[in-house]
C-alpha positions as CSV (number, residue, x, y, z in Angstrom):
1,M,80.4,28.4,-24.6
2,K,79.7,30.5,-21.6
3,T,76.1,30.4,-20.4
4,Q,73.9,31.1,-17.4
5,I,71.9,28.0,-16.2
6,I,69.5,27.2,-13.5
7,K,69.3,23.8,-11.9
8,K,66.2,24.5,-9.8
9,F,63.5,27.1,-9.5
10,G,63.9,30.0,-7.1
11,D,65.0,33.6,-6.6
12,V,67.7,35.4,-8.6
13,S,70.4,33.5,-6.8
14,V,69.7,30.3,-8.7
15,F,71.7,31.4,-11.8
16,Q,75.0,29.8,-12.3
17,L,77.6,30.9,-14.9
18,T,79.2,27.9,-16.5
19,D,80.5,26.4,-19.7
20,I,78.4,24.0,-21.8
21,P,78.8,22.7,-25.4
22,K,77.5,24.8,-28.3
23,P,74.2,23.6,-29.6
24,S,74.4,21.2,-32.6
25,L,72.8,22.4,-35.8
26,K,69.7,20.6,-37.0
27,P,67.3,20.9,-40.0
28,G,65.4,24.2,-40.3
29,H,67.6,25.9,-37.7
30,V,70.4,28.5,-37.5
31,L,73.1,28.9,-34.9
32,I,73.1,32.5,-33.5
33,K,76.0,34.2,-32.0
34,V,74.0,36.1,-29.4
35,H,74.8,39.8,-28.9
36,A,72.0,40.7,-26.5
37,T,68.8,39.5,-24.8
38,S,66.0,41.3,-22.9
39,V,64.3,40.3,-19.7
40,N,60.6,39.7,-19.9
41,Q,58.2,39.0,-17.0
42,I,57.7,35.5,-18.3
43,D,61.5,34.8,-17.9
44,C,61.2,35.7,-14.2
45,K,58.1,33.6,-13.8
46,I,59.9,30.6,-15.4
47,R,62.9,31.1,-13.2
48,S,60.8,31.3,-10.0
49,G,58.8,28.2,-10.8
50,A,55.5,30.0,-11.3
51,V,54.9,28.3,-14.6
52,P,56.6,24.9,-14.4
53,D,54.6,23.4,-17.3
54,I,56.4,25.6,-19.9
55,A,59.9,25.6,-18.3
56,P,62.8,23.9,-20.0
57,A,64.4,20.9,-18.4
58,F,67.2,21.4,-15.9
59,P,69.9,22.4,-16.3
60,A,67.9,25.1,-18.1
61,V,69.1,28.1,-20.2
62,L,66.4,30.8,-20.0
63,H,65.3,33.8,-22.1
64,G,63.5,33.9,-25.4
65,D,64.4,37.4,-26.8
66,F,67.7,37.8,-28.6
67,S,69.6,39.7,-31.2
68,G,72.8,38.5,-32.9
69,T,74.4,37.2,-36.0
70,I,74.0,33.9,-37.9
71,E,77.1,31.8,-37.4
72,E,75.9,28.5,-39.0
73,M,72.8,27.5,-41.0
74,A,71.2,24.2,-41.9
75,T,71.3,23.4,-45.6
76,D,67.5,23.7,-45.8
77,V,67.4,27.3,-44.6
78,T,67.2,29.6,-47.6
79,D,66.0,33.0,-46.3
80,F,69.2,34.0,-44.5
81,K,72.9,33.9,-45.0
82,I,75.9,33.6,-42.7
83,G,76.6,36.9,-41.0
84,D,73.1,38.3,-41.2
85,E,72.1,40.3,-38.1
86,V,68.8,38.9,-36.9
87,Y,66.4,39.1,-34.0
88,G,63.6,37.0,-32.6
89,C,62.1,35.2,-29.6
90,A,63.1,31.6,-30.0
91,G,63.8,29.7,-26.8
92,G,64.0,29.6,-23.0
93,L,60.9,27.3,-22.9
94,R,60.1,23.6,-22.7
95,G,62.3,21.8,-25.3
96,L,64.1,25.0,-26.4
97,G,67.5,26.3,-25.3
98,G,67.5,30.0,-24.4
99,A,69.5,33.2,-25.1
100,L,71.4,33.5,-21.9
101,A,74.4,32.0,-23.7
102,E,77.1,32.9,-26.2
103,Y,75.3,30.9,-28.8
104,M,71.7,29.9,-29.4
105,L,70.0,27.5,-31.7
106,A,66.9,29.0,-33.3
107,D,64.2,27.8,-35.6
108,A,64.6,29.9,-38.8
109,K,60.8,30.4,-38.9
110,L,60.9,32.4,-35.6
111,I,63.5,35.0,-36.6
112,A,63.9,37.9,-39.0
113,K,66.5,40.3,-40.1
114,K,66.7,43.1,-37.5
115,P,65.7,46.7,-38.3
116,K,68.5,48.5,-40.0
117,S,67.9,51.6,-38.0
118,L,68.4,49.9,-34.6
119,S,71.5,48.6,-33.0
120,L,71.7,44.9,-32.0
121,M,71.2,45.9,-28.4
122,E,68.0,47.9,-29.2
123,A,66.6,45.1,-31.4
124,A,66.8,42.6,-28.5
125,A,64.1,44.7,-26.8
126,L,61.5,44.1,-29.4
127,P,60.5,40.5,-30.2
128,L,58.2,39.2,-27.4
129,V,56.5,42.4,-26.6
130,S,56.1,43.5,-30.2
131,I,54.7,40.2,-31.4
132,T,52.3,40.2,-28.5
133,A,51.1,43.7,-29.3
134,W,50.8,42.9,-33.1
135,E,48.7,39.8,-32.5
136,A,46.4,41.7,-30.1
137,L,45.8,44.8,-32.2
138,F,45.9,43.3,-35.7
139,D,45.3,39.6,-35.6
140,K,42.6,39.6,-32.9
141,A,41.1,43.1,-32.9
142,H,41.7,44.0,-36.6
143,L,42.5,47.6,-35.6
144,N,42.4,50.3,-38.3
145,K,42.2,54.1,-38.6
146,Q,38.4,54.0,-38.3
147,K,38.5,52.6,-34.7
148,T,39.3,53.9,-31.3
149,V,41.5,51.9,-29.0
150,L,42.1,52.0,-25.2
151,I,45.4,50.4,-24.2
152,H,45.8,49.7,-20.5
153,G,49.4,50.1,-19.3
154,G,50.6,52.4,-22.1
155,V,54.2,52.7,-20.9
156,G,54.7,49.0,-20.0
157,G,56.7,46.5,-22.0
158,V,53.8,45.5,-24.3
159,G,51.8,48.7,-23.9
160,H,54.5,51.1,-25.1
161,I,54.8,49.1,-28.3
162,A,51.0,48.8,-28.7
163,V,50.6,52.6,-28.5
164,Q,53.1,53.1,-31.3
165,L,51.7,50.3,-33.5
166,A,48.1,51.6,-33.1
167,K,49.2,55.1,-34.1
168,S,51.1,53.6,-37.1
169,V,47.7,52.6,-38.7
170,G,46.1,55.9,-37.8
171,A,43.8,54.8,-35.0
172,K,42.7,57.2,-32.2
173,V,44.7,56.0,-29.2
174,Y,43.8,56.3,-25.5
175,T,46.0,54.8,-22.8
176,T,46.1,54.4,-19.0
177,V,49.1,55.0,-16.8
178,V,49.5,54.5,-13.0
179,N,52.1,57.2,-12.3
180,S,51.4,60.8,-13.3
181,E,55.1,61.2,-14.3
182,D,54.4,58.7,-17.1
183,I,51.7,60.9,-18.8
184,A,54.3,62.9,-20.8
185,L,56.0,59.7,-21.9
186,A,52.8,58.1,-23.1
187,K,52.0,61.2,-25.1
188,K,55.5,61.2,-26.6
189,L,54.8,57.6,-27.7
190,G,51.8,58.9,-29.6
191,A,48.8,58.5,-27.4
192,D,46.1,61.0,-28.1
193,E,44.7,60.9,-24.6
194,V,46.4,59.6,-21.4
195,I,44.3,58.6,-18.4
196,S,45.7,58.5,-14.9
197,V,44.0,55.6,-13.2
198,K,44.7,57.1,-9.7
199,E,42.7,60.2,-10.7
200,E,39.8,58.7,-12.8
201,D,37.9,55.5,-12.6
202,A,36.5,53.8,-15.7
203,E,33.1,55.3,-15.4
204,K,34.5,58.8,-15.4
205,Y,37.0,58.5,-18.2
206,V,34.5,56.6,-20.5
207,Q,32.0,59.4,-19.9
208,R,34.6,62.2,-20.4
209,L,36.3,60.8,-23.5
210,T,33.5,58.9,-25.3
211,E,30.3,60.5,-23.8
212,G,29.6,57.0,-22.3
213,R,29.8,55.1,-25.6
214,G,33.0,53.3,-24.9
215,F,36.0,52.4,-27.1
216,D,35.9,50.1,-30.1
217,V,38.9,48.1,-29.0
218,V,40.3,47.7,-25.5
219,F,43.7,46.0,-25.1
220,D,44.3,45.0,-21.5
221,T,47.9,44.3,-20.7
222,V,47.1,44.3,-16.9
223,G,44.4,41.7,-16.5
224,G,43.1,40.4,-13.2
225,P,40.4,42.8,-11.7
226,N,41.2,45.3,-14.4
227,L,39.5,43.1,-17.0
228,D,36.1,44.1,-15.4
229,H,37.0,47.8,-16.1
230,S,37.9,46.8,-19.7
231,F,34.5,45.1,-20.2
232,F,32.8,48.3,-18.9
233,A,34.9,50.6,-21.1
234,T,34.3,48.7,-24.4
235,A,31.6,50.0,-26.8
236,M,28.7,47.9,-28.0
237,N,29.9,45.1,-30.3
238,G,33.5,46.0,-29.4
239,V,36.5,43.8,-28.9
240,V,38.5,43.2,-25.7
241,V,41.9,41.6,-26.0
242,T,44.1,40.7,-23.0
243,T,47.4,39.0,-22.3
244,A,46.3,38.0,-18.8
245,A,43.1,36.0,-18.4
246,R,43.9,33.6,-15.6
247,S,41.1,35.0,-13.4
248,T,37.4,34.6,-12.8
249,H,34.9,37.2,-14.1
250,D,31.2,37.7,-14.6
251,L,30.7,37.7,-18.4
252,T,27.3,39.4,-18.2
253,P,28.7,42.7,-19.6
254,L,30.0,40.8,-22.6
255,H,26.6,39.4,-23.3
256,N,24.7,42.7,-22.7
257,K,26.9,44.6,-25.1
258,G,27.7,41.8,-27.6
259,L,31.4,42.0,-26.9
260,S,34.1,39.5,-28.0
261,L,36.9,38.6,-25.8
262,H,40.3,37.4,-27.1
263,V,43.4,36.2,-25.4
264,V,47.0,36.5,-26.7
265,F,49.5,33.8,-25.6
266,M,52.5,34.7,-27.7
267,L,54.5,31.6,-26.7
268,L,52.1,29.1,-28.2
269,P,53.9,28.6,-31.6
270,M,57.2,27.8,-29.7
271,L,55.5,25.4,-27.3
272,T,53.2,23.7,-29.9
273,H,55.3,23.9,-33.1
274,Q,52.2,25.3,-34.8
275,G,52.3,28.7,-36.7
276,R,55.9,29.5,-36.1
277,E,56.3,31.1,-39.5
278,M,53.8,33.8,-38.4
279,H,56.3,35.1,-35.9
280,G,59.0,35.5,-38.5
281,E,56.6,37.3,-40.8
282,I,55.4,39.7,-38.0
283,L,59.1,40.5,-37.1
284,T,59.8,41.2,-40.8
285,K,56.9,43.7,-40.9
286,L,57.9,45.2,-37.6
287,A,61.4,45.9,-38.9
288,E,59.8,47.8,-41.8
289,I,57.7,49.9,-39.4
290,V,60.8,50.6,-37.2
291,D,62.8,51.7,-40.2
292,Q,60.0,54.0,-41.3
293,G,60.4,55.8,-37.9
294,K,57.1,54.7,-36.5
295,L,58.3,52.4,-33.8
296,K,61.1,52.5,-31.3
297,P,61.6,50.5,-28.1
298,L,62.0,52.1,-24.7
299,I,65.2,50.8,-23.1
300,D,66.2,51.3,-19.5
301,P,69.5,53.0,-19.2
302,K,70.9,50.5,-16.7
303,H,73.4,48.1,-18.4
304,F,73.7,44.4,-17.6
305,T,75.8,41.5,-18.9
306,L,75.7,37.7,-18.9
307,K,77.6,37.8,-15.6
308,T,74.9,40.0,-14.0
309,V,71.7,38.3,-15.1
310,N,70.7,37.9,-11.5
311,E,70.8,41.7,-11.1
312,A,68.9,42.2,-14.3
313,H,66.1,39.9,-13.0
314,A,66.0,41.6,-9.6
315,Y,65.8,45.0,-11.3
316,L,62.9,44.1,-13.5
317,E,61.1,42.5,-10.5
318,S,61.6,45.6,-8.4
319,G,59.3,47.6,-10.6
320,K,61.9,50.3,-11.0
321,A,62.8,49.7,-14.7
322,K,61.7,52.4,-17.2
323,G,61.7,50.5,-20.4
324,K,63.0,47.1,-21.4
325,V,65.9,45.6,-19.4
326,I,68.7,44.5,-21.7
327,L,71.7,42.3,-21.2
328,T,74.6,42.3,-23.6
329,I,76.4,39.0,-24.2
330,Q,80.1,39.8,-24.5
331,N,82.1,36.8,-25.6
332,E,85.4,38.3,-24.6
333,D,84.4,39.5,-21.1
334,N,81.8,37.4,-19.3
């Protein structure tokens, strides 16, 4: 099968298009004929060598997100059938082959039937970012319609899904954006109030929108110094959830307001083999929400293929993408 591999860490030039054997089927797994994959920031970090501890061994096939059809199944897999259109995030990490290939071996616990209302290309945009948003809002923060939520980065990969999921349960949704041209998009996604962080600091928008009380839940997809703003913006006894906590902070605000801090590291089930079935269950629920018309991924209009994965990575890293960056895997024309 055709695939893109890397034999060392580095910039986008390290990708090499080559032929390798198709993965061999093993218990509990399915062989996927890959239709599309999306580029996530973690894929770029793995390629660059920023997170070597979670990288697959060289020569490495990267990318976790995929959509495709089931080509073969182990005899102990009973929830699917040959030909099913499925999606998931199931590889591109230590010990797991990735989706930058014509075929991918996937643990059946990590996948689900794709939403009926989305194309295979669209479905490839969802898994990693949607599972991350789900775990943050529902598993960690227990968000419901009685709560207010502030989502930092409301038009980003995780953020744009989080806004829609929060609205799907009836919560009052506030979100921050950096660029003023993104305000309309954030409102279109369902945000009740959109905050331009270039025009208002945390003190101002907390006072304006909550009369100084703060938000019940703050989901911080930005991290770093922004976490301090999140601590400030959270109401007494509230919840802060973040996807980026590799930084040092004074936790006094958490103590003074009785806050709880949660971290989402979506890749853990793949890396540890613990709780993988939860990802398949979340993806099944997400498909239902998508088919109810309550969730749709933002997809950048630029089109990439297996041949141009280097361009796709460069485009995401440029910061110019508006929505998820998708590559189609075309078996006849790679």
